[in-house]
C-alpha positions as CSV (number, residue, x, y, z in Angstrom):
1,M,1.6,-3.4,-8.2
2,F,4.9,-5.2,-9.0
3,D,5.9,-4.7,-5.3
4,S,8.2,-7.7,-4.9
5,L,9.9,-7.3,-8.2
6,S,10.4,-3.6,-7.6
7,E,11.8,-4.2,-4.1
8,R,14.3,-6.8,-5.3
9,L,15.5,-4.8,-8.4
10,S,15.7,-1.6,-6.5
11,R,17.9,-3.3,-3.8
12,T,20.1,-4.8,-6.5
13,L,20.5,-1.5,-8.5
14,K,21.1,0.5,-5.3
15,S,24.3,-1.6,-4.7
16,V,25.8,-0.3,-8.0
17,S,24.4,3.3,-7.8
18,G,27.0,5.9,-7.1
19,K,30.0,3.7,-7.7
20,A,32.9,5.5,-9.3
21,R,34.0,2.4,-11.1
22,L,32.4,-0.8,-12.3
23,T,34.2,-3.9,-13.4
24,E,33.1,-6.8,-15.6
25,D,32.9,-9.0,-12.4
26,N,30.6,-6.8,-10.4
27,I,28.5,-6.1,-13.5
28,K,28.0,-9.9,-13.9
29,D,27.1,-10.1,-10.2
30,S,24.5,-7.4,-10.6
31,V,23.1,-9.0,-13.8
32,R,22.9,-12.3,-11.9
33,E,20.8,-10.6,-9.2
34,V,18.6,-9.0,-11.8
35,R,18.1,-12.5,-13.3
36,L,17.1,-14.0,-10.0
37,A,14.7,-11.1,-9.4
38,L,13.0,-11.7,-12.7
39,L,12.7,-15.4,-12.2
40,E,11.2,-14.9,-8.7
41,A,8.7,-12.5,-10.4
42,D,7.6,-15.5,-12.6
43,V,8.9,-13.9,-15.8
44,A,9.2,-16.5,-18.6
45,L,12.7,-18.1,-18.7
46,S,13.3,-17.3,-22.4
47,V,12.5,-13.7,-21.7
48,V,14.8,-13.6,-18.7
49,R,17.7,-15.0,-20.7
50,Q,17.3,-12.6,-23.6
51,F,16.8,-9.6,-21.2
52,T,19.9,-10.3,-19.0
53,A,22.0,-11.0,-22.1
54,D,21.1,-7.7,-23.6
55,V,21.7,-5.8,-20.3
56,Q,25.1,-7.5,-19.8
57,A,26.2,-6.8,-23.4
58,R,25.4,-3.1,-23.1
59,A,26.8,-2.8,-19.6
60,I,30.2,-4.4,-20.3
61,G,30.4,-2.4,-23.5
62,R,31.0,1.4,-23.9
63,D,27.5,2.3,-22.5
64,V,28.6,1.8,-18.8
65,L,32.3,1.1,-18.3
66,T,33.4,4.3,-20.0
67,S,30.7,6.4,-18.4
68,L,31.5,9.3,-16.0
69,D,28.9,7.8,-13.6
70,P,28.9,4.0,-14.3
71,G,26.4,3.1,-11.5
72,E,23.8,5.5,-12.9
73,A,24.6,4.4,-16.4
74,F,23.9,0.8,-15.5
75,I,20.5,1.7,-14.0
76,K,19.7,3.6,-17.2
77,V,20.6,0.5,-19.3
78,V,18.2,-1.7,-17.2
79,H,15.5,0.9,-17.5
80,E,15.9,1.2,-21.3
81,E,15.9,-2.6,-21.7
82,L,12.7,-2.9,-19.6
83,V,11.0,-0.3,-21.9
84,T,12.2,-2.2,-25.0
85,L,11.0,-5.5,-23.5
86,M,7.5,-4.1,-22.9
87,G,7.2,-2.0,-26.0
88,A,8.7,1.3,-26.9
89,A,5.5,3.4,-26.4
90,N,1.8,3.1,-25.6
91,D,-0.1,1.4,-28.4
92,Q,-3.4,3.2,-28.6
93,L,-6.6,1.6,-30.0
94,D,-6.9,2.0,-33.7
95,L,-10.5,3.3,-34.1
96,A,-9.9,5.1,-37.4
97,T,-12.6,3.4,-39.4
98,T,-16.1,3.9,-40.6
99,P,-18.3,3.9,-37.4
100,P,-19.0,1.8,-35.6
101,A,-15.4,0.7,-34.8
102,I,-15.8,-2.9,-33.5
103,V,-13.7,-4.0,-30.5
104,L,-13.9,-7.8,-29.9
105,M,-13.1,-8.9,-26.3
106,A,-11.7,-12.4,-25.7
107,G,-10.4,-14.3,-22.7
108,L,-10.7,-17.2,-20.3
109,Q,-13.5,-17.5,-17.8
110,G,-12.7,-15.6,-14.5
111,A,-10.0,-13.3,-16.1
112,G,-12.2,-10.2,-15.6
113,K,-13.3,-9.9,-19.2
114,T,-16.8,-8.5,-18.7
115,T,-15.6,-6.0,-16.1
116,A,-12.9,-4.9,-18.6
117,V,-15.6,-4.3,-21.2
118,G,-17.4,-1.9,-18.8
119,K,-14.1,-0.1,-17.9
120,L,-13.1,0.2,-21.6
121,A,-16.5,1.6,-22.5
122,R,-16.1,4.3,-19.8
123,F,-12.5,5.0,-20.9
124,L,-13.7,5.5,-24.5
125,R,-16.7,7.6,-23.5
126,E,-14.9,9.9,-21.1
127,R,-11.4,10.2,-22.5
128,E,-12.0,9.7,-26.2
129,R,-15.5,11.3,-26.3
130,K,-16.9,8.3,-28.1
131,K,-20.5,7.1,-28.2
132,V,-20.2,3.5,-27.1
133,A,-22.5,0.5,-27.3
134,V,-21.9,-2.9,-25.7
135,V,-23.3,-6.3,-26.2
136,S,-22.8,-9.7,-24.6
137,A,-22.4,-12.8,-26.9
138,D,-21.8,-15.0,-23.8
139,V,-24.8,-17.3,-23.8
140,Y,-23.2,-19.9,-21.5
141,R,-22.3,-18.2,-18.2
142,P,-25.3,-17.6,-16.0
143,A,-26.1,-13.9,-15.6
144,A,-23.3,-12.8,-17.9
145,I,-25.7,-10.7,-20.0
146,D,-27.3,-9.2,-16.8
147,Q,-23.8,-8.4,-15.5
148,L,-22.9,-6.4,-18.6
149,E,-26.3,-4.6,-18.6
150,T,-25.6,-3.5,-15.0
151,L,-22.1,-2.3,-15.9
152,A,-23.4,-0.5,-19.0
153,K,-25.8,1.5,-16.9
154,E,-23.0,2.4,-14.4
155,V,-20.6,3.6,-17.2
156,E,-23.4,5.2,-19.3
157,A,-22.8,3.1,-22.3
158,R,-25.7,1.9,-24.5
159,F,-26.6,-1.7,-23.8
160,I,-27.8,-3.8,-26.7
161,P,-29.9,-6.7,-25.3
162,S,-29.2,-10.3,-26.1
163,N,-30.7,-13.6,-25.2
164,P,-29.2,-17.0,-24.1
165,S,-31.4,-18.7,-26.7
166,E,-29.6,-16.8,-29.6
167,A,-26.5,-18.0,-31.4
168,P,-23.5,-15.9,-30.5
169,V,-22.8,-15.0,-34.2
170,D,-26.4,-13.9,-34.6
171,I,-26.2,-11.7,-31.5
172,A,-23.0,-10.1,-32.9
173,T,-24.4,-9.3,-36.4
174,R,-27.7,-8.0,-35.0
175,A,-25.8,-5.8,-32.6
176,L,-23.7,-4.4,-35.5
177,Q,-26.8,-3.4,-37.4
178,E,-28.3,-1.7,-34.3
179,A,-25.0,0.2,-33.7
180,K,-25.1,1.5,-37.2
181,T,-28.7,2.5,-36.9
182,N,-28.0,4.4,-33.7
183,F,-24.8,6.0,-35.1
184,D,-22.6,4.6,-32.3
185,D,-18.9,5.3,-32.6
186,V,-17.7,2.1,-31.0
187,L,-19.3,-1.3,-30.5
188,I,-17.7,-3.5,-27.8
189,V,-18.6,-7.2,-28.1
190,D,-18.1,-9.4,-25.0
191,T,-17.6,-13.1,-25.8
192,A,-17.8,-16.3,-23.8
193,G,-14.9,-17.5,-21.8
194,R,-13.9,-21.1,-21.0
195,L,-11.8,-22.6,-18.2
196,A,-9.3,-23.6,-20.8
197,I,-8.7,-23.0,-24.5
198,D,-10.5,-25.6,-26.6
199,E,-11.5,-26.2,-30.2
200,E,-15.2,-25.3,-29.6
201,M,-14.3,-22.0,-28.0
202,M,-11.9,-21.0,-30.7
203,A,-14.3,-22.0,-33.5
204,E,-17.0,-19.9,-32.0
205,I,-15.0,-16.7,-31.5
206,A,-13.4,-17.2,-34.9
207,A,-16.9,-17.2,-36.5
208,I,-17.8,-14.0,-34.6
209,H,-14.5,-12.5,-35.7
210,G,-15.2,-13.4,-39.3
211,A,-18.7,-12.0,-39.2
212,L,-17.7,-8.7,-37.6
213,N,-14.1,-8.1,-38.9
214,P,-13.3,-6.0,-35.8
215,V,-10.6,-3.3,-35.9
216,E,-9.4,-4.4,-32.5
217,T,-9.4,-7.9,-31.0
218,L,-8.2,-7.6,-27.4
219,F,-7.3,-10.6,-25.1
220,V,-8.1,-10.0,-21.4
221,V,-5.7,-12.0,-19.2
222,D,-5.3,-12.2,-15.4
223,A,-2.0,-10.6,-14.5
224,M,-1.7,-12.6,-11.3
225,T,-1.1,-15.8,-13.3
226,G,2.4,-14.6,-14.1
227,Q,4.1,-16.2,-17.2
228,D,1.1,-18.5,-17.6
229,A,-0.8,-15.3,-18.7
230,A,1.7,-14.8,-21.5
231,N,1.6,-18.5,-22.6
232,T,-2.3,-18.4,-22.7
233,A,-2.2,-15.2,-24.7
234,K,0.2,-16.8,-27.2
235,A,-2.0,-19.9,-27.6
236,F,-5.0,-17.6,-28.2
237,N,-3.0,-15.4,-30.6
238,D,-2.0,-18.5,-32.6
239,A,-5.7,-19.2,-33.3
240,L,-7.0,-15.6,-33.6
241,P,-5.5,-12.4,-34.9
242,L,-5.1,-10.5,-31.7
243,T,-4.3,-6.8,-31.8
244,G,-3.5,-6.3,-28.1
245,V,-3.8,-7.4,-24.5
246,I,-5.5,-6.0,-21.4
247,L,-3.8,-7.1,-18.2
248,A,-6.6,-7.5,-15.7
249,K,-6.2,-7.5,-11.9
250,A,-2.8,-5.8,-12.3
251,D,-3.2,-4.1,-8.9
252,G,-3.1,-7.6,-7.3
253,D,0.1,-8.6,-9.3
254,S,3.0,-8.1,-6.9
255,R,5.4,-10.0,-9.1
256,G,5.1,-8.5,-12.6
257,G,5.8,-11.7,-14.6
258,A,2.9,-11.1,-17.0
259,A,3.7,-7.5,-17.8
260,L,7.3,-8.4,-18.6
261,S,6.5,-11.6,-20.6
262,V,3.4,-10.9,-22.7
263,R,4.8,-8.8,-25.4
264,A,8.0,-10.8,-25.8
265,I,6.1,-14.1,-26.1
266,T,3.0,-12.9,-28.1
267,E,4.6,-10.1,-30.1
268,K,1.4,-8.2,-29.3
269,P,1.3,-5.0,-27.3
270,I,-0.2,-4.6,-23.8
271,K,-2.7,-1.8,-24.4
272,F,-4.3,-1.4,-20.9
273,L,-3.8,-2.2,-17.3
274,S,-7.0,-2.9,-15.2
275,V,-6.0,-1.8,-11.7
276,G,-9.0,-2.0,-9.4
277,E,-12.6,-2.7,-9.0
278,R,-13.9,0.7,-9.8
279,S,-15.2,1.3,-13.4
280,D,-12.6,4.1,-13.9
281,A,-9.7,1.8,-12.9
282,L,-8.3,1.3,-16.4
283,E,-4.9,2.8,-17.3
284,A,-3.3,3.0,-20.8
285,F,-0.1,0.9,-20.7
286,H,2.9,3.1,-21.0
287,P,6.1,0.9,-21.0
288,D,8.4,3.8,-20.0
289,R,6.2,4.7,-17.0
290,I,5.8,1.1,-15.9
291,A,9.5,0.6,-16.1
292,S,10.0,3.6,-13.9
293,R,7.5,2.3,-11.4
294,I,9.3,-1.1,-11.3
295,L,12.6,0.6,-10.6
296,G,11.1,2.8,-7.9
297,M,11.3,6.0,-9.9
298,G,7.6,6.8,-9.7
299,D,5.2,7.8,-12.4
300,V,4.4,11.5,-12.0
301,L,2.9,11.9,-15.5
302,T,0.2,9.3,-14.8
303,L,-0.4,11.0,-11.4
304,I,-0.9,14.4,-13.1
305,E,-3.2,12.9,-15.7
306,E,-5.3,11.3,-13.0
307,A,-5.4,14.6,-11.1
308,E,-6.6,16.4,-14.2
309,R,-9.4,13.9,-14.7
310,K,-10.5,13.2,-11.2
311,V,-9.9,16.3,-9.1
312,D,-12.8,18.6,-8.8
313,K,-11.3,21.8,-10.2
314,Q,-14.2,24.0,-9.1
315,K,-13.8,22.9,-5.5
316,A,-10.0,23.4,-5.7
317,E,-10.4,26.9,-7.0
318,K,-13.1,27.7,-4.4
319,L,-10.7,26.5,-1.6
320,A,-7.8,28.6,-3.0
321,R,-10.0,31.7,-3.1
322,K,-11.3,31.1,0.4
323,M,-7.8,30.7,1.8
324,Q,-6.6,33.8,-0.1
325,R,-9.4,35.8,1.6
326,G,-7.9,34.7,5.0
327,R,-10.8,32.4,5.9
328,K,-10.1,29.2,7.9
329,F,-9.7,25.7,6.5
330,D,-12.7,24.1,8.1
331,L,-13.9,20.4,8.4
332,E,-16.0,20.7,5.2
333,D,-12.8,21.6,3.3
334,F,-11.0,18.7,5.0
335,R,-13.8,16.3,4.0
336,D,-13.5,17.5,0.4
337,Q,-9.7,16.8,0.4
338,L,-10.4,13.2,1.7
339,Q,-12.9,12.6,-1.1
340,Q,-10.5,14.0,-3.7
341,M,-7.8,11.5,-2.4
342,S,-10.3,8.7,-2.6
343,N,-11.2,9.7,-6.2
344,M,-7.5,9.4,-7.0
345,G,-7.5,5.8,-6.0
346,G,-6.4,6.2,-2.4
347,V,-3.1,6.8,-0.7
348,A,-1.4,3.6,-1.8
349,N,-2.2,4.3,-5.4
350,M,-0.8,7.8,-5.2
351,M,2.3,6.7,-3.3
352,E,3.5,4.1,-5.8
353,K,3.5,6.9,-8.5
354,L,5.7,9.2,-6.5
355,P,9.5,8.9,-7.0
356,G,11.2,7.0,-4.2
357,M,7.9,6.0,-2.6
358,G,7.3,2.8,-4.5
359,Q,9.1,0.7,-1.8
360,L,7.0,2.2,1.0
361,S,3.6,0.6,1.6
362,A,0.8,2.6,3.2
363,N,1.4,0.5,6.3
364,D,5.0,1.6,6.4
365,M,3.8,5.2,6.6
366,N,1.1,4.4,9.1
367,V,-1.6,5.4,6.5
368,D,-4.7,3.4,5.9
369,D,-7.4,4.2,3.3
370,K,-10.0,2.8,5.8
371,Q,-8.9,5.4,8.3
372,F,-9.8,8.1,5.8
373,R,-13.2,6.6,5.2
374,R,-13.7,6.5,9.0
375,M,-12.7,10.2,9.2
376,E,-15.2,11.1,6.5
377,A,-18.0,9.2,8.4
378,I,-17.1,11.2,11.5
379,I,-17.4,14.5,9.7
380,N,-20.7,13.5,8.1
381,S,-22.0,12.9,11.6
382,M,-21.5,16.5,12.5
383,T,-23.9,19.4,12.1
384,P,-23.1,22.0,9.4
385,Q,-22.3,24.4,12.3
386,E,-19.8,21.9,13.8
387,R,-18.1,21.4,10.4
388,R,-17.7,25.1,9.9
389,Y,-16.7,26.0,13.5
390,P,-14.9,22.9,15.0
391,D,-14.1,24.8,18.1
392,V,-17.7,24.5,19.3
393,I,-17.3,20.7,19.6
394,N,-17.3,19.9,23.3
395,G,-17.4,16.6,25.2
396,S,-21.1,15.9,24.8
397,R,-20.9,16.7,21.1
398,K,-18.0,14.4,20.6
399,R,-19.9,11.5,22.2
400,R,-22.9,12.2,19.9
401,I,-20.7,12.4,16.8
402,A,-18.9,9.1,17.8
403,A,-22.2,7.3,18.3
404,G,-23.5,8.6,15.0
405,S,-20.5,7.5,13.0
406,G,-19.9,4.1,14.8
407,T,-16.6,5.2,16.2
408,Q,-15.0,6.1,19.5
409,V,-14.5,9.5,21.1
410,Q,-10.7,8.9,20.7
411,D,-11.3,8.7,16.9
412,V,-13.1,12.1,17.0
413,N,-10.3,13.6,19.0
414,R,-7.7,12.2,16.5
415,L,-9.6,13.7,13.6
416,L,-9.8,17.1,15.2
417,K,-6.1,17.1,15.9
418,Q,-5.3,16.1,12.3
419,H,-7.6,18.8,11.1
420,K,-5.7,21.4,13.3
421,N,-2.4,20.2,11.9
422,T,-3.6,20.5,8.3
423,Q,-5.1,23.9,9.0
424,R,-1.8,25.2,10.3
425,M,0.1,23.8,7.3
426,M,-2.4,25.4,4.9
427,K,-1.9,28.8,6.7
428,K,1.8,28.5,6.3
429,V,1.5,27.7,2.6
430,M,-0.7,30.7,2.0
431,R,1.5,33.1,4.1
432,K,4.6,32.2,2.2
433,G,3.0,32.3,-1.2
434,G,3.4,28.6,-1.6
435,M,0.0,28.0,-3.1
436,E,0.8,30.2,-6.1
437,R,4.2,28.5,-6.6
438,M,2.6,25.0,-6.2
439,M,-0.1,25.8,-8.8
440,R,2.4,27.2,-11.2
441,G,4.5,24.0,-10.9
442,V,1.6,21.7,-11.4
443,Q,0.4,23.8,-14.4
444,A,3.9,23.5,-15.9
445,Q,4.0,19.8,-15.4
446,Q,0.5,19.5,-17.0
447,Q,1.6,21.4,-20.0
448,G,4.7,19.3,-20.3
449,A,2.6,16.1,-20.1
450,R,0.2,17.4,-22.8
451,K,3.1,18.4,-25.1
452,S,4.8,14.9,-24.7
453,G,1.4,13.2,-25.4
454,R,0.9,15.3,-28.6
455,A,4.5,14.5,-29.7
456,R,3.9,10.8,-29.2
457,R,0.7,10.9,-31.2
458,R,2.4,12.6,-34.1
């Protein structure tokens, strides 16, 4: 996410980092490079002009030139201005109303709107502990209603049936009555998209909005369209009172133009990033964390929050107890670790959130998520005895395991070698008391994340 922008900005800022003295001339040169990086990232020209003017004014002023470490001070200014550009803090959904709180979803066809409905339903059900119902008022796109029904089952939200023969406003008002009857906390209404904004589309969604009076009206926009995403959101906002934006397909956006342009152009906050195909791939948009990612500083808080939600704590505690008793780290434990990494979104997703790792791709580190899936398939092809006691795996067993997993004997050998290396590392960690120190460090970071989250909410 934002790979090309992050690479260009990091390279530019690295040239000023650590300098004992900055002059107006080299500040202007650096600002010029920042401007080019933003333009290449397809950030709207008006936004680029304002952003670079603000950075230059602060950098040439007392903020940087009089600093003890002017290079670091300049980077701090860029970071702060990025945060200001995208919004000072995460804007949460305002669901403080008499249930059901209605969330109206809008967007152009193909932007990922219906998928975003399913992801948002899961987000609210799992993280906000809400009872969620969904309904489709899209009577034009073939199978739109069926698609939402399938997603609702996957995310365990209540699906309210609708029919293409019904009028969209009638679907919405009937769904509202059903949600009240069933005591749902939230009702998410999916609406029809078009290939372009037109009067008919706007009149229809305005009628639905008038009938429902939603607490949130969210515009789903394809992040990969760059500054066009911001312009489309503005045109929609001019016709409908939007409360926020969801950037869909953000994981495919290597430039970042949409994320940096939307708020400045629409004056509406980005509330969520949709970052993958899985139904749990929805992140709250934290401007400070995104700014840190863009500048290659990582996003440890989001990584910790993901670990809290997605890591199987019972399995982790079981492994810790097992290792403390001096038992070996076997292939079943190794498979569990591979699955935990997959639940966290894979290696690439974890790497971009680690400080200093944003510029390294999984390929740079010779790491491939497909390789981990292959390793898991190899372990699944083993017998329980082989997984617990890998030393019994001889040549004939390797051939059988390779045939059963659709791999080569060399792949089995590679897996066994990687397991041995991991086993040795785990033994060292336990011998030096590193496991306890690591757990204490993680717990401290988790407590800090929770405290900062509570402070922000207050």
